[in-house]
N, C-alpha and C positions, 0 to 999 in steps of 0.2 A: 803840871804840878798836882792836879786833882787825881790823875792816874797813879802817881807815886804815893799819894796819901791813901788811895784805895788799896794799893798793894800792901802798904804797911798795916792798915786796919785789918785786911783779910789775913795777914800773917798773924796778928794778935788773936784773931778769931780762931784760926787753925790751932794755935798754941793752947787756947782755952779748951777747944774740943778735944785735943790730944790729952789734956790733963784730966778730963772727965771720963773719957771712953778708953777702956783698957785695950781694946782691939784696934785702936787708931794711934799709930806711933809716928812721932817726928824726932829726928836726931837732935835738933836744936834750933836756935833762932835763925841761923843761916839756911837751914833746910826749910824752915817755915817761910822765909822770904822767897826762896827759890820756888817752892811749891805754889805760893801765891802768884808769883810772876808767870809760871807755866799755866796755872789755872786761868789767869786773866787772858792769856793768849788763846787758850782752848775755848774760853767763853766767847771770844771774838770770832774765831774761825770755825770751830766744830759745832758749838751749841746752836747757832742759827740753822745749820743744815739739819741737825737732829730735830729741832723744833718743827721745821717745815715737813720733814719726812713723817713725823709722828703727830701731825696736826689733828687728824681724826680721833686718835686715841686721847689726845690732850683735851679735845673738845668734849668727848663723852665722859671723861673723868673730871670735868669742870676745872681743869688746870692742874689737878694733883699729879698728873704724869710728869709735870715739869720737875718735881722732886727726883724722879727716876733719871731724867736727863741730867740734872745737876750731879746725881750720884755717878752717872757714867763719866762725866767730865772729871770728877774727883778720882775715879778709878783709873782713868787714862793718865792723870797727873802722877798718881803713885806708880803706874807702870813705867812712866818715863824717868822717874827719879830713882828707881831701884830701892836699895835697902835704907835710904835715909828717910823715906816716907812710906809707911806700910799701913794698908787697910786690910784687915784679915778676912772680911767677908763683904759681899754685896749688900747684905742687910745693914751692916755697920755703915757702909757708904751712904745708904739711903737715910739712915738715922742722922748721920753727920751732916748730910745735905740739908735736912730739915732744921737742925740746930743752927747751922751756919746761916741759913736764910733768915731765921728768926733773929739771930744776933745782929746781922747786917741791917735789918729793918729797925731794930731798937737803936742801934748806933746812929743810923740816919736820922731818926726822929728826935732822939735825946741830945745828940752832940752836934751833928753836922748842920741840920736845919737852923737851930738857934744861932750857931756861929755865922751862918750865911745871912741871917736877918740882922745881926749886929753890924756886919760890914756895910749894909745898905743904909 
């Protein structure tokens, strides 16, 4: 259930980012949900491999290289989806990865954690 909620939240975040960045395009809500699903699978399979392979660079950049890894997974997602999800440049992918990370942290702190505390 938590995974499904995460996919829906990430879909909403992708729609928000697409609304603000002209070079980041999504066809619609269905494309956002599919992109979020593919991105979550890539984050489980590909991202750990990339993190291990780039560990020295990540260490020397104090973790900032993780935004590049997130941008790579976004770029892979758009490559798998074709025309329904388009990121025009890698710079846009990095900027979008930063915005997505910030929004996910804010949503976690403001919405999800207070809801979890209410349940206890």
